[in-house]
ROKERO-633751 format. One line per 5 residues: for each residue x, y, z of C-alpha. Coordinates in pm, 1 decimal, decimal comma, m for minus. Each point is the difference from the previous one (the first is absolute). Layout:
// ROKERO-633751
X:Y:Z  ...;
***
This chain:
// ROKERO-633751
m877,7:16469,7:6088,4  m372,1:m43,1:m41,7  m215,5:190,9:248,4  m153,6:m211,9:280,4  m371,7:37,4:54,0;
m190,0:m104,4:307,1  m350,7:m134,2:m51,9  m277,0:221,3:126,7  m160,5:m118,8:321,5  m326,9:m189,1:m44,6;
m313,7:206,8:17,6  m172,6:2,1:334,6  m306,3:m221,4:3,7  m304,9:83,3:202,1  m59,5:m239,1:283,6;
m340,7:m162,4:5,1  m117,5:m91,9:346,6  m197,1:m304,8:92,2  m350,8:24,2:137,3  122,2:m109,8:343,7;
260,5:275,9:13,6  m251,4:263,4:m109,0  m245,5:m116,3:271,5  286,8:12,4:250,9  83,0:360,6:m94,5;
m368,3:98,0:11,3  m27,2:m162,7:342,3  280,6:219,7:130,4  m205,4:308,1:m75,7  m325,2:m132,2:146,1;
m108,3:m2,7:359,5  83,5:m369,0:46,3  193,6:m91,7:312,2  173,7:m299,4:m158,9  163,4:m76,2:m334,0;
m156,2:m345,0:m34,2  m351,4:m113,0:89,4  128,4:m240,0:263,8  m342,1:m23,6:162,4  m123,7:m195,4:m303,0;
270,4:m261,6:46,4  m130,5:m70,7:350,2  m341,5:m106,4:m122,9  m41,2:m371,9:64,8  m48,7:m262,9:m264,7;
m333,0:m177,5:m9,2  m44,4:m289,5:241,6  m9,4:m245,4:m290,8  235,2:137,7:m265,9  m46,3:m147,8:m346,2;
326,3:m120,9:m160,3  m145,1:94,2:m340,0  41,2:368,1:98,9  372,5:m40,6:69,2  301,4:m74,8:m214,0;
99,0:m310,4:193,6  340,9:m10,0:m172,5  92,9:333,2:158,8  m101,0:m96,9:353,9  287,2:m116,4:223,9;
m139,0:m350,6:33,8  356,6:m132,6:29,1  9,7:153,0:349,9  m236,6:m263,7:129,3  21,1:m376,4:3,0;
m319,3:m202,2:m10,8  50,5:m77,0:368,7  15,3:369,5:96,0  m303,0:82,3:m217,0  m198,0:m270,5:179,2;
125,8:128,5:335,1  m114,4:355,5:m73,3  m335,2:m127,4:m127,1  m52,0:m202,4:317,6  54,5:316,5:206,0;
m253,0:191,5:m212,4  m325,1:m33,0:193,7  m210,0:113,2:m297,3  91,2:m311,9:m202,0  m134,5:m343,1:92,6;
221,7:m307,4:m40,3  m241,7:m145,4:m255,4  23,8:323,1:m204,2  381,6:m22,2:1,0  m17,8:m351,1:m140,3;
m223,9:120,3:m286,4  231,2:290,1:m97,4  222,4:m21,5:m305,6  370,2:75,8:39,9  m22,1:362,3:m120,8;
m277,0:80,0:247,4  198,9:m160,8:281,5  310,5:203,6:m89,9  m197,4:324,4:m23,5  m179,9:m59,7:331,1;
332,6:m106,0:157,7  168,5:323,5:m113,6  m294,3:202,0:136,9  24,9:m185,7:331,1  376,1:67,3:7,4;
m61,8:370,1:m65,4  m259,8:15,9:276,1  231,0:m184,8:240,5  286,3:241,1:m74,3  m232,3:300,0:47,0;
m123,6:m130,0:336,8  359,1:m73,9:101,9  112,0:351,8:m95,3  m288,6:154,6:191,4  83,2:m210,4:303,7;
356,4:133,1:m11,8  m135,8:353,4:m21,1  m228,8:m54,3:298,5  282,2:m140,5:212,1  211,4:316,0:m29,0;
***
């Protein structure tokens, strides 16, 4: 019989880490209290966000019907009814999502205060 040979195992390749992973590892060794800068995510959007600064295709605009967007905009005291009528659809959706976010935040804080 012919001798049977087993192929040598593949050579180990060095793992290259992404920038995010390297920053994560560096953050573990620093004096930071938290892994992520969550404080930055709490900074509010401008009062009049510009749809040109957002990828409107990635926003969850399907969450809101036109009726709910108009309802949230009517509750927003910083927007006059005449301004709502002048807005294009993207601006309405963006302002509606901001109003929804603010409503959910107030609702969550009200729950917190009640307990």
